C-alpha positions as CSV (number, residue, x, y, z in Angstrom):
1,M,135.9,106.7,73.5
2,Q,135.5,110.1,72.8
3,A,138.0,112.6,75.3
4,T,137.1,116.2,75.5
5,D,139.3,118.5,76.8
6,D,136.9,121.3,77.0
7,A,136.5,122.1,80.6
8,D,133.6,124.4,80.6
9,T,131.3,121.5,78.7
10,I,128.9,119.4,80.4
11,R,128.2,115.7,79.1
12,I,125.1,114.0,80.2
13,L,123.9,110.5,79.3
14,V,120.5,110.7,78.5
15,S,118.4,107.4,78.5
16,T,114.2,107.2,79.6
17,D,112.2,103.9,80.3
18,N,114.6,100.9,81.3
19,H,111.8,98.9,82.8
20,V,114.1,96.8,84.5
21,G,112.5,93.4,85.3
22,Y,110.0,93.6,82.9
23,S,108.7,89.8,81.9
24,E,111.9,88.5,84.3
25,R,110.1,85.3,84.2
26,D,110.0,84.4,80.8
27,A,112.4,81.7,80.2
28,K,113.8,83.6,76.6
29,R,113.2,87.4,77.7
30,G,113.7,87.5,81.0
31,D,117.5,89.1,81.1
32,D,116.8,91.4,78.3
33,S,115.8,94.7,80.4
34,W,118.8,94.8,83.0
35,Q,121.6,93.5,80.1
36,T,120.4,96.1,78.1
37,F,120.4,98.9,81.4
38,D,124.0,97.6,81.8
39,E,125.0,98.7,78.4
40,I,123.7,101.6,79.0
41,M,125.7,102.3,82.0
42,R,128.7,100.5,80.4
43,L,128.4,103.4,78.0
44,A,128.6,106.2,80.5
45,K,131.7,105.0,81.6
46,E,133.5,104.1,78.1
47,H,132.4,107.8,77.3
48,D,133.7,109.6,80.5
49,V,130.3,111.9,80.8
50,D,130.0,114.1,83.5
51,M,126.6,112.5,84.7
52,V,123.6,110.6,83.6
53,L,120.0,111.6,83.4
54,L,117.2,109.1,83.6
55,A,113.8,110.5,83.0
56,G,111.7,107.6,85.2
57,D,110.6,103.9,84.7
58,L,113.8,102.9,85.6
59,F,111.9,99.8,87.3
60,H,108.9,98.0,85.8
61,D,107.2,97.8,88.6
62,N,106.8,99.5,91.9
63,N,108.1,97.0,94.0
64,P,110.5,95.1,92.2
65,S,111.9,91.9,92.4
66,R,114.8,91.1,94.2
67,K,116.7,90.2,90.8
68,A,115.7,93.3,89.1
69,M,117.2,95.6,91.9
70,Y,120.8,93.8,92.9
71,Q,121.2,94.4,88.7
72,V,120.4,97.6,88.9
73,M,122.6,98.1,92.3
74,R,124.9,96.0,90.3
75,S,125.6,98.0,87.3
76,L,125.8,101.4,88.7
77,R,128.4,100.6,91.6
78,L,130.5,99.2,88.7
79,N,130.4,101.7,86.6
80,C,129.3,105.0,88.6
81,Y,132.0,104.6,91.4
82,G,135.5,105.2,91.1
83,E,138.8,107.5,91.8
84,K,138.2,109.9,89.3
85,P,136.6,113.2,90.9
86,C,133.3,114.5,90.0
87,A,133.6,118.1,87.9
88,L,130.1,119.1,88.7
89,E,129.8,121.9,91.1
90,M,126.5,121.6,93.3
91,L,125.0,125.4,93.8
92,S,121.6,124.8,94.8
93,D,120.3,123.8,98.6
94,A,120.5,120.0,98.1
95,S,118.1,119.6,101.1
96,E,115.5,121.1,98.7
97,N,116.4,119.2,95.7
98,F,116.7,115.8,97.1
99,G,115.3,115.3,100.9
100,G,115.6,112.0,102.7
101,A,118.1,110.6,105.3
102,F,120.8,112.4,103.3
103,T,120.7,116.1,102.4
104,H,123.4,115.7,99.6
105,A,124.4,114.7,96.4
106,N,125.9,111.3,96.2
107,Y,129.2,112.8,94.8
108,E,129.5,115.1,97.9
109,D,129.6,112.2,100.5
110,E,132.8,111.9,101.7
111,D,132.4,108.0,102.6
112,I,132.0,106.9,98.9
113,N,133.8,107.8,95.8
114,V,131.2,108.5,93.1
115,A,132.7,109.7,89.5
116,I,129.6,109.2,87.7
117,P,126.7,110.7,89.5
118,V,123.0,109.7,88.3
119,F,119.8,111.8,88.5
120,S,116.9,110.1,88.1
121,I,113.0,111.3,88.6
122,H,110.2,108.4,88.9
123,G,107.6,107.6,86.5
124,N,104.4,105.6,86.6
125,H,106.0,102.2,87.1
126,D,108.0,103.0,89.9
127,D,106.2,105.7,91.6
128,P,105.9,105.8,95.5
129,S,103.5,103.4,97.6
130,G,103.2,101.6,100.7
131,E,104.0,102.6,104.0
132,G,106.1,105.6,104.2
133,H,105.4,106.8,100.4
134,F,108.8,105.0,99.3
135,A,109.9,104.4,95.9
136,A,112.3,102.1,94.5
137,L,114.3,105.0,93.9
138,D,114.3,105.9,97.2
139,L,116.4,102.6,98.1
140,L,118.9,103.6,95.7
141,Q,119.2,107.2,97.1
142,V,119.9,106.1,100.5
143,S,122.5,103.6,99.5
144,G,124.2,106.4,97.7
145,L,123.5,105.2,94.3
146,V,121.4,107.6,92.5
147,N,120.5,111.2,93.2
148,Y,116.3,111.2,93.4
149,Y,115.1,114.6,92.4
150,G,111.5,116.3,91.1
151,K,109.7,114.4,93.5
152,T,106.2,115.5,93.4
153,P,104.5,114.9,97.2
154,E,101.5,117.2,96.2
155,S,100.1,116.5,92.9
156,D,97.5,119.1,93.0
157,N,100.0,121.9,93.9
158,I,103.7,121.2,92.1
159,V,106.3,123.4,93.1
160,I,109.3,122.4,90.7
161,K,112.8,124.0,91.7
162,P,116.0,122.9,90.0
163,V,119.4,121.2,91.0
164,L,121.8,124.2,90.2
165,L,125.2,122.7,88.8
166,Q,128.1,124.3,87.4
167,K,131.3,123.0,85.4
168,G,133.7,125.6,84.6
169,R,131.7,128.7,83.3
170,S,128.7,126.4,81.9
171,K,125.9,126.5,84.4
172,L,123.2,123.8,84.7
173,A,119.6,124.2,85.7
174,L,118.3,120.4,85.8
175,Y,114.1,120.6,86.3
176,G,112.4,117.5,87.2
177,M,109.1,116.6,87.2
178,S,108.3,112.9,88.2
179,N,104.7,111.3,87.0
180,V,101.7,112.7,87.8
181,R,98.4,111.1,86.9
182,D,97.6,112.9,83.3
183,E,94.6,113.9,84.0
184,R,95.2,115.3,87.5
185,L,98.2,116.9,86.0
186,F,96.3,118.7,83.3
187,R,93.9,120.2,85.9
188,T,96.7,121.3,88.2
189,F,97.9,123.3,85.3
190,R,95.2,124.5,83.9
191,D,94.5,125.6,87.1
192,G,97.6,127.4,88.0
193,K,99.0,125.1,90.6
194,V,102.2,124.4,89.2
195,K,104.5,127.1,89.8
196,F,108.6,127.2,88.4
197,F,111.4,128.9,90.1
198,Q,114.5,130.2,88.3
199,P,118.0,131.5,89.6
200,G,117.9,134.5,91.0
201,V,121.4,135.4,89.9
202,Q,123.0,135.2,86.3
203,K,119.4,133.9,85.2
204,N,120.3,134.2,81.1
205,E,123.4,132.1,81.2
206,W,121.5,129.7,82.8
207,F,120.9,126.4,80.4
208,N,117.5,125.4,81.4
209,L,117.0,121.4,81.2
210,M,114.0,119.4,82.0
211,S,112.7,115.5,82.5
212,V,109.2,114.5,82.7
213,H,107.4,111.7,82.5
214,Q,104.3,111.9,80.6
215,N,101.7,111.1,77.9
216,R,102.9,113.3,75.0
217,H,99.9,112.9,72.7
218,A,96.5,113.6,73.3
219,Y,95.3,109.9,73.8
220,T,91.8,111.7,75.4
221,E,90.9,115.7,75.9
222,T,93.1,115.7,79.3
223,S,95.3,112.8,79.5
224,Y,98.4,114.1,78.2
225,L,100.8,117.1,78.8
226,P,100.5,119.8,76.6
227,E,104.4,121.4,75.7
228,N,103.1,124.8,75.8
229,F,102.1,124.4,79.3
230,L,105.7,123.7,80.1
231,P,107.7,127.5,80.7
232,G,109.1,129.1,77.7
233,F,112.4,129.6,79.2
234,L,113.4,126.0,79.0
235,D,116.2,125.2,76.3
236,L,115.6,121.6,76.2
237,V,113.1,118.9,77.6
238,I,113.6,114.9,77.7
239,W,110.3,113.3,77.8
240,G,110.0,110.1,79.1
241,H,107.1,107.8,79.1
242,E,106.4,107.6,75.4
243,H,108.4,104.6,74.2
244,E,109.0,105.5,70.5
245,C,112.7,106.5,70.1
246,L,112.7,110.2,68.6
247,I,116.4,111.0,69.6
248,D,117.0,113.8,67.2
249,P,115.7,116.9,68.8
250,H,112.8,118.4,67.7
251,Y,112.2,122.4,68.2
252,N,108.8,123.5,69.2
253,P,108.5,127.0,67.5
254,E,105.8,127.9,70.0
255,M,107.9,127.2,72.9
256,G,110.7,128.0,71.9
257,F,112.3,125.1,73.2
258,H,113.7,121.5,71.9
259,V,112.3,118.1,72.9
260,I,113.9,115.1,72.8
261,Q,112.0,111.4,73.2
262,P,114.9,109.1,73.7
263,G,112.1,106.2,74.0
264,S,112.5,102.6,76.3
265,S,115.1,100.7,76.1
266,V,113.5,97.3,76.3
267,A,110.4,96.8,73.7
268,T,107.5,96.0,76.2
269,S,104.5,95.7,73.7
270,L,104.7,94.7,70.1
271,M,103.6,98.0,68.5
272,P,105.0,99.8,66.0
273,G,106.5,102.4,67.7
274,E,108.8,99.5,69.7
275,A,109.9,98.4,66.6
276,V,112.1,101.5,66.0
277,P,115.6,101.1,66.9
278,K,116.7,101.6,70.4
279,H,119.0,104.7,70.9
280,V,120.7,106.5,74.0
281,T,122.2,110.2,73.3
282,I,125.3,112.1,75.5
283,L,124.2,115.7,75.4
284,S,127.2,118.3,75.6
285,V,126.0,121.3,77.1
286,T,128.2,124.2,76.8
287,G,127.1,127.9,77.8
288,K,123.2,128.2,76.0
289,Q,124.7,125.7,73.2
290,F,123.9,121.9,73.2
291,E,124.9,119.0,70.9
292,C,123.7,115.4,70.9
293,Q,125.5,112.2,69.8
294,P,123.2,109.5,69.6
295,I,124.2,106.1,70.4
296,R,122.6,102.9,69.0
297,L,122.3,100.3,71.8
298,K,123.5,96.9,70.7
299,S,122.0,94.2,73.2
300,V,118.6,95.0,72.6
301,R,116.5,92.3,71.2
302,P,115.9,92.5,67.4
303,F,112.0,93.5,66.8
304,M,110.7,93.0,62.8
305,M,107.2,94.0,62.7
306,K,104.9,93.6,58.9
307,E,101.5,94.5,58.2
308,I,99.7,92.8,55.0
309,V,96.3,92.7,53.7
310,L,95.7,89.5,52.1
311,Q,93.3,90.6,49.4
312,D,96.5,92.9,48.0
313,E,98.5,90.1,47.7
314,K,98.9,88.5,44.4
315,R,99.1,84.7,45.5
316,M,96.2,85.2,47.5
317,K,93.8,86.6,45.3
318,A,93.3,83.0,43.4
319,I,93.2,81.4,46.8
320,A,90.3,83.2,48.1
321,K,88.1,81.4,45.9
322,K,89.0,78.2,46.7
323,E,87.5,75.6,49.0
324,N,89.9,74.7,52.3
325,N,92.7,77.2,51.6
326,R,94.1,76.9,55.2
327,T,97.0,75.5,54.4
328,E,98.0,77.4,51.5
329,I,97.4,80.4,53.5
330,T,99.6,79.2,56.7
331,R,102.2,78.0,54.0
332,Y,102.2,81.6,52.4
333,L,102.4,83.4,56.0
334,S,105.0,81.0,57.3
335,E,107.4,82.4,54.3
336,I,107.0,85.7,55.6
337,V,107.6,85.0,59.2
338,K,110.9,83.3,58.0
339,D,111.8,86.2,56.1
340,L,111.6,88.5,59.0
341,I,113.3,86.3,61.2
342,S,116.6,86.1,58.9
343,E,116.2,89.9,58.4
344,A,116.1,90.3,62.2
345,N,119.0,88.2,62.6
346,E,121.1,90.0,59.8
347,S,120.6,93.0,61.5
348,W,121.9,92.3,64.8
349,Q,124.9,90.8,63.6
350,A,125.7,93.8,61.6
351,L,125.5,96.1,65.1
352,Q,128.1,93.6,66.7
353,V,131.6,94.3,66.5
354,E,132.6,90.8,65.6
355,R,131.0,88.1,64.0
356,V,128.5,86.1,66.4
357,N,128.0,82.1,66.4
358,E,124.4,81.9,65.0
359,K,123.3,79.8,67.9
360,D,124.6,82.7,70.1
361,V,122.1,85.1,68.3
362,P,118.7,86.3,70.5
363,H,115.8,84.9,69.1
364,P,114.1,87.9,67.9
365,L,110.5,89.6,68.3
366,I,108.4,88.8,65.4
367,R,104.9,90.9,64.9
368,L,103.2,89.8,61.6
369,R,99.4,91.8,61.0
370,V,97.3,90.5,58.5
371,E,94.0,91.9,57.7
372,Y,92.1,89.1,56.2
373,T,89.0,90.3,54.7
374,A,88.1,88.3,51.8
375,P,87.3,89.9,48.3
376,E,83.1,89.5,47.3
377,G,82.5,85.7,47.1
378,G,85.6,84.7,48.4
379,K,86.7,83.2,52.2
380,F,90.3,83.3,53.9
381,D,90.4,80.3,56.3
382,C,93.1,81.2,58.6
383,E,94.8,79.2,61.1
384,N,94.3,79.5,64.9
385,P,97.4,82.5,65.6
386,Q,98.7,80.2,68.8
387,R,98.9,77.3,66.9
388,F,100.6,79.1,64.0
389,S,102.7,80.8,66.8
390,R,104.0,77.6,68.0
391,R,105.6,76.7,64.6
392,F,108.3,79.0,65.6
393,D,109.1,78.1,68.8
394,K,112.8,77.5,68.4
395,E,113.2,80.6,66.3
396,V,111.3,83.7,67.9
397,A,110.9,84.8,71.3
398,N,107.4,85.5,71.6
399,I,105.8,81.9,70.8
400,T,102.5,82.7,71.5
401,D,101.5,86.1,69.6
402,V,103.8,85.8,66.1
403,I,100.8,86.4,64.1
404,Q,97.7,88.8,64.9
405,F,94.6,88.5,62.6
406,Y,91.8,91.4,62.1
407,R,89.4,92.5,60.0
408,K,88.7,96.2,58.7
409,K,85.5,97.9,60.5
410,S,82.9,97.5,57.7
411,S,82.1,101.5,56.6
412,T,78.4,100.3,55.0
413,N,75.2,100.5,57.0
414,R,76.2,102.8,59.8
415,H,72.9,104.3,59.8
416,A,71.3,100.9,59.9
417,R,73.5,99.3,62.7
418,P,74.4,101.9,64.8
419,E,76.6,99.4,67.0
420,A,79.8,98.6,65.9
421,E,81.0,95.5,65.4
422,L,83.1,93.4,67.6
423,P,86.5,91.9,66.3
424,E,87.0,88.1,65.7
425,E,87.6,86.6,69.4
426,S,90.6,85.7,67.9
427,V,91.9,89.1,67.8
428,L,90.2,89.9,71.1
429,A,92.4,87.0,72.5
430,Q,95.7,89.0,70.9
431,M,94.9,92.6,72.1
432,A,97.6,93.3,74.7
433,I,95.8,94.4,78.2
434,D,98.7,97.2,78.4
435,A,96.8,99.0,75.5
436,V,93.4,98.9,77.6
437,K,92.9,101.8,80.3
438,V,91.4,100.5,83.1
439,E,89.3,104.1,83.7
440,K,88.0,104.1,80.2
441,L,86.6,100.8,80.6
442,V,84.8,101.1,84.0
443,R,83.7,104.9,82.5
444,E,81.8,102.9,79.8
445,F,80.6,100.4,81.8
446,L,79.1,102.7,84.5
447,T,77.4,104.9,82.2
448,A,75.0,102.1,81.4
449,Q,74.6,101.0,85.3
450,S,73.1,103.0,88.2
451,L,75.1,103.1,91.1
452,T,72.8,103.9,94.1
453,I,75.3,104.0,97.3
454,L,79.0,104.0,95.7
455,P,80.2,106.9,94.4
456,Q,81.1,106.1,90.3
457,N,84.3,108.1,89.9
458,S,85.9,107.0,92.8
459,F,84.9,103.7,92.1
460,G,87.2,103.7,89.0
461,D,90.2,105.0,91.0
462,A,90.0,102.4,93.2
463,V,89.7,99.7,89.9
464,S,92.3,101.4,88.7
465,Q,94.6,100.9,91.8
466,F,93.8,97.6,92.0
467,V,94.5,96.8,88.5
468,D,97.3,99.0,87.9
469,K,99.2,99.0,91.1
470,D,98.2,95.2,92.3
471,D,97.0,96.8,95.5
472,K,94.6,93.7,96.7
473,Y,92.8,96.0,98.9
474,A,91.9,98.7,97.3
475,M,88.2,97.5,96.6
476,E,87.8,96.3,100.4
477,M,88.8,99.7,101.3
478,F,86.9,101.7,99.1
479,V,83.8,100.2,99.9
480,N,84.0,100.4,103.7
481,E,85.0,104.0,103.2
482,S,81.9,104.6,101.3
483,L,79.7,102.5,103.4
484,T,80.9,104.4,106.4
485,H,80.5,107.9,104.8
486,Q,76.9,106.9,104.2
487,I,75.9,105.7,108.1
488,K,77.7,108.3,109.7
489,H,75.6,110.8,107.7
490,L,72.4,109.1,107.8
491,M,73.2,108.7,111.6
492,T,73.3,112.3,111.8
493,A,70.7,113.4,109.7
494,D,67.4,114.6,111.5
495,G,64.3,113.5,110.6
496,V,65.0,111.0,108.1
497,N,62.4,108.3,107.9
498,E,62.3,105.2,105.7
499,D,60.8,106.5,102.7
500,D,63.4,109.8,102.7
501,M,66.5,107.7,103.2
502,A,67.1,106.6,99.4
503,G,67.2,110.2,99.0
504,A,69.6,110.9,101.6
505,I,71.7,108.3,100.4
506,S,71.7,109.7,97.1
507,A,72.6,113.2,98.3
508,T,75.7,112.0,100.0
509,K,76.6,110.1,97.4
510,S,76.5,113.0,94.8
511,K,78.5,115.4,97.5
512,M,81.0,112.3,97.6
513,E,81.5,112.2,94.0
514,Q,82.0,115.9,93.8
515,L,84.4,116.3,96.5
516,F,86.7,113.6,94.9
517,A,86.3,115.2,91.3
518,S,87.6,118.4,92.9
519,G,90.6,116.6,94.6
520,Q,89.0,117.5,98.0
521,V,89.2,113.7,99.0
522,K,91.3,110.8,98.0
523,L,91.0,107.4,98.3
524,R,92.8,105.9,101.2
525,K,95.8,102.8,100.9
526,K,96.9,102.1,104.2
527,I,96.1,99.0,105.6
528,K,96.9,97.3,108.9
529,L,98.4,93.4,109.6
530,K,98.6,91.4,112.1
531,P,102.2,90.9,113.2
532,K,103.9,88.6,111.1
533,P,104.6,85.3,112.8
534,D,108.2,84.4,113.9
535,T,107.8,80.8,112.0
536,W,106.7,82.8,108.9
537,D,109.6,82.6,106.1
538,S,108.6,85.4,103.2
539,D,111.3,83.3,101.1
540,I,109.1,80.4,101.3
541,D,105.6,81.3,102.3
542,G,105.7,84.5,100.3
543,H,104.7,87.9,101.8
544,W,102.9,87.9,104.7
545,S,100.5,90.7,103.5
546,D,98.9,88.3,100.6
547,E,97.9,85.8,103.2
548,A,94.3,86.1,104.0
549,G,94.5,86.6,107.6
550,A,96.8,88.7,107.5
551,L,94.6,91.6,107.3
552,V,93.1,93.4,110.4
553,R,91.0,96.0,109.2
554,S,90.8,98.8,107.1
555,E,91.6,102.2,108.5
556,N,88.2,103.2,108.4
557,E,87.0,100.7,110.7
558,D,89.9,101.8,113.7
559,E,88.8,105.5,112.9
560,D,85.2,104.7,113.9
561,E,86.6,103.1,116.9
562,E,88.4,106.1,118.2
563,N,85.6,108.5,117.0
564,G,83.2,106.3,119.0
565,E,85.3,106.5,121.9
566,S,85.4,110.1,121.4
567,V,81.6,110.6,121.4
568,R,81.5,108.0,124.5
569,S,84.0,110.1,126.5
570,K,82.3,113.5,125.5
571,T,78.8,111.9,126.9
572,T,80.5,110.9,130.1
573,T,81.6,114.6,130.6
574,T,78.5,116.2,130.6
575,R,76.7,113.5,132.6
576,G,78.0,113.1,136.1
577,R,76.5,109.8,136.4
578,G,78.0,107.9,133.2
579,R,81.9,108.5,134.6
580,G,82.1,105.1,135.9
581,R,80.5,103.5,132.4
582,G,83.1,105.4,130.5
583,R,86.1,103.2,132.2
584,G,84.9,99.9,130.5
585,K,85.2,99.9,127.1
586,G,83.5,96.8,126.2
587,T,80.5,97.7,128.4
588,A,80.0,101.2,126.6
589,A,80.4,99.6,123.5
590,A,77.9,97.2,124.0
591,S,75.4,100.0,125.8
592,T,75.9,102.5,122.6
593,R,75.3,100.0,119.7
594,K,72.9,97.5,120.7
595,T,70.4,100.0,123.1
596,G,68.6,102.2,120.8
597,T,67.9,104.7,123.5
598,T,71.4,105.1,124.6
599,A,72.2,106.0,120.7
600,K,69.7,108.3,120.4
601,A,70.4,110.2,123.9
602,V,73.9,110.7,122.9
603,R,72.6,111.9,119.5
604,G,70.1,114.1,120.9
605,K,72.3,115.8,123.4
606,N,75.4,115.9,121.6
607,V,74.2,116.7,118.1
608,A,76.5,119.8,117.3
609,E,79.5,118.1,118.8
610,E,78.6,115.2,116.4
611,K,78.2,117.3,113.5
612,D,81.7,118.7,114.1
613,E,83.0,115.4,114.2
614,D,81.4,114.1,110.6
615,N,83.0,117.2,109.2
616,D,86.4,115.4,110.5
617,V,85.5,112.6,108.5
618,L,85.9,114.3,105.2
619,M,89.4,114.5,104.0
620,I,89.9,117.7,102.6
621,D,92.9,117.8,99.9
622,D,95.8,120.0,99.7
623,D,93.8,122.6,97.2
624,D,92.7,124.0,100.3
625,D,95.9,125.6,101.9
626,D,98.3,127.1,99.5
627,I,102.3,126.8,99.8
628,H,104.0,128.8,102.0
629,N,107.6,129.7,101.4
630,N,111.0,130.2,103.6
631,K,112.3,133.7,102.5
632,A,115.6,132.4,103.6
633,G,115.7,128.8,101.8
634,N,114.6,131.3,98.6
635,S,117.4,133.8,98.2
636,L,119.0,131.7,95.4
637,F,115.7,131.6,93.2
638,V,112.9,134.0,91.8
639,G,109.7,132.8,90.6
640,S,109.2,131.5,86.8
641,N,108.1,135.2,85.7
642,G,111.6,136.1,86.7
643,T,111.0,139.0,89.3
644,S,111.1,138.3,93.6
645,K,107.8,137.8,94.7
646,A,106.6,137.5,98.2
647,R,103.3,136.2,99.8
648,S,101.7,136.7,103.3
649,S,101.5,133.8,105.0
650,K,98.2,132.1,105.8
651,P,97.8,130.9,109.2
652,A,97.8,127.3,109.4
653,P,94.3,125.8,109.5
654,D,93.0,124.7,112.6
655,R,91.9,121.1,111.0
656,S,96.0,120.2,110.9
657,I,95.5,118.5,114.4
658,S,94.3,114.7,113.0
659,P,90.8,113.5,113.9
660,L,93.1,110.4,115.4
661,K,94.2,113.2,118.2
662,K,90.7,114.6,118.4
663,A,89.3,111.1,119.0
664,S,91.5,110.6,121.6
665,T,90.9,114.1,124.1
666,S,88.4,116.6,124.2
667,R,88.3,119.6,122.3
668,A,89.1,121.8,125.5
669,T,92.2,119.8,126.3
670,V,94.1,119.7,123.1
671,P,97.7,119.0,123.7
672,S,99.9,122.1,123.6
673,S,102.7,120.2,121.7
674,S,99.9,118.8,118.7
675,R,99.0,122.5,118.7
676,S,102.4,123.7,118.7
677,A,103.1,121.2,115.7
678,A,100.4,122.4,113.6
679,G,101.5,126.1,114.2
680,R,105.1,125.3,113.1
681,Q,104.2,123.2,110.1
682,T,103.6,126.3,107.8
683,T,107.0,127.7,108.6
684,L,108.6,125.1,106.9
685,T,107.2,125.6,103.2
686,F,108.1,128.8,100.7
687,S,106.4,131.8,100.3
688,Q,104.5,132.5,97.6
689,P,103.5,135.5,94.5
690,A,100.2,136.6,95.8
691,T,98.5,137.0,98.9
692,Q,94.6,135.4,99.7
693,T,92.1,135.7,102.6
694,R,91.9,133.5,105.0
695,Q,89.4,130.7,105.0
696,T,87.2,130.1,108.0
697,N,85.5,127.1,108.5
698,S,83.1,126.2,111.7
699,R,85.6,124.2,113.2
700,A,88.1,127.1,113.3
701,R,85.6,129.4,115.3
702,K,85.1,126.2,117.5
703,V,89.2,125.8,118.6
704,Q,90.9,128.1,120.7
705,E,94.3,129.5,119.3
706,P,97.4,128.5,122.0
707,S,99.2,131.2,123.5
708,E,102.3,131.9,123.5
709,D,103.4,130.4,126.7
710,E,101.5,127.2,125.6
711,I,103.9,126.7,122.5
712,S,106.0,124.0,123.2
713,D,110.2,124.1,122.0
714,D,110.2,120.5,121.9
715,D,111.3,118.5,119.2
716,D,108.4,116.4,118.9
717,A,106.5,119.6,117.9
718,F,108.1,119.2,114.3
719,E,106.6,115.8,114.0
720,P,104.0,116.0,111.3
721,A,100.6,115.3,112.1
722,P,98.9,112.1,110.2
723,S,97.0,113.5,106.9
724,R,95.4,111.6,104.5
725,S,95.7,114.0,101.8
726,T,100.0,113.8,102.0
727,R,99.6,110.1,102.3
728,I,97.3,108.7,99.6
729,R,99.0,109.5,95.7
730,N,97.3,107.8,92.5
């Protein structure tokens, strides 16, 4: 235990990518992730740090199991609660940093004794989802175990304000940006839609520390976060998401800040980056200076990896020209694997304080990559990879993928054979699914296909939600929503015959693709389920949402029905004899849907109203609305350029009234409470450093502005109107 008497030093234990819950159903590796996380929290208590900083992916799933949640809460409570007072002083407005039900840091709560506060952002594995858009970290925050900061409710318009902490004379500005889809974040930075705030007082005395959870390396042109996108006033960046442990600070001469990449605390793939020894670090900040104390984790399962080329091995050169050489090759490779197992066990024993019985040493992870291209005139007859791996089922933890065979790509005859050779079937079987990008697969598949009705780019996003987020209804809702848009545009189009129908469908499809590419339209995730029966036991029968008969209908169907009722209600108000018919929903629905003449009459007499309803169907993203700042809440901050700035607030667009409310009432009788909610919504956000002209659409000109005597002072006016753009996150 390292004690310090310096009252001006802030000591922070830094860790990322704990992935609690990874492979928890595995008989051998099921407890690895939470045991290592427990070791990290015990280190925080033993070294008496002031706080713990986690940079995303605390959980491996955004819907962690009860076991994973229990182990995390147990470790946090055992090691973070205590009678020792926390030496950190909170200077910023906690309601802006954390939000939620409790607008203060957990160590300032009078009802609980927190000795070591934990600050965390979410990653791409434990991101918010589902009803209410909650993350697993929200549960930990509301229980007083974690301070969840760095939320990004609008991925296309990001505002980052620091958590301001002070200990003695040291001041810490803690910035955080939770994970955003890399391509979208790249576009948001490129368009200048990311704004950083700095402390407005003693700006040069703050140590600026930021945690991010994004790709650091350019896997594609836009699927990463360049370091030069971050502001130059930062002093240190904690980089999550990359699993290779690069614990020593790396200086970026262009930007003038250092970067620490702690890496993951558990191996989630058998790759070279995961084989690097796992560390956490204790960061000591004094004034504008910092020091790092790396600590090797001892509970991590040992992992050894080696790569060989068979034809370069001396013993294999002569064997290549022999017939039936499988036995000799298998014997040689088995010897290499046994040496790796012995080396892994010895390295683990060396980390322990006391010698451990060999029976208690955890089975290591072993990966042997073998390039088995034979020399000219020879052949390497290799055994099946899974059969070979099963030979070591009592000695290793990964009993199905110990070895991986592959062949190097041939560089000859490139012009004669433009198509690249496919890998061997055994190699394809060994490829980890985590290494395959769903978006890339869909993009490559659709380049050779032609979708007539469904938009292509949002199709890839729906597949990604289905695979990555285990959203069972993503594809169904995407298809229903796309078909709904196509049908509505065809129904409202004038003079479209059967010959022109294909062109109209293609035009609508192109328009939907353009709106999705610009971020103005997003996929919706919300689904409606039937009420769960009283006799349903989730522990025995499973989740009610997994039941085939639980799904009632998509939100599109509900909205279509309400929009249909809205059109019928408008028709009855303009036609005196239709009033009696409007009272019977079943009769009205039948007459509207089944009688062609009635539908034509409605479309003919209310064409302007239906076109306006079509505009309501489109989901306009937050790119159209600037963030408006509250001047009183910004007294502690200035913009990232160091000067105080103000922007004239842009009036709230009239489309803030939700389509559901429009469907239930006519436009001439919009409730004053709804309009009051729309008007007051703009006063709850922050100011911006430039002015913009007001953008007016056709609907804004039609809806009358509420007068002052119509604005309600009821608290219900602050209830936010349902908005697709704030509900849907990728």
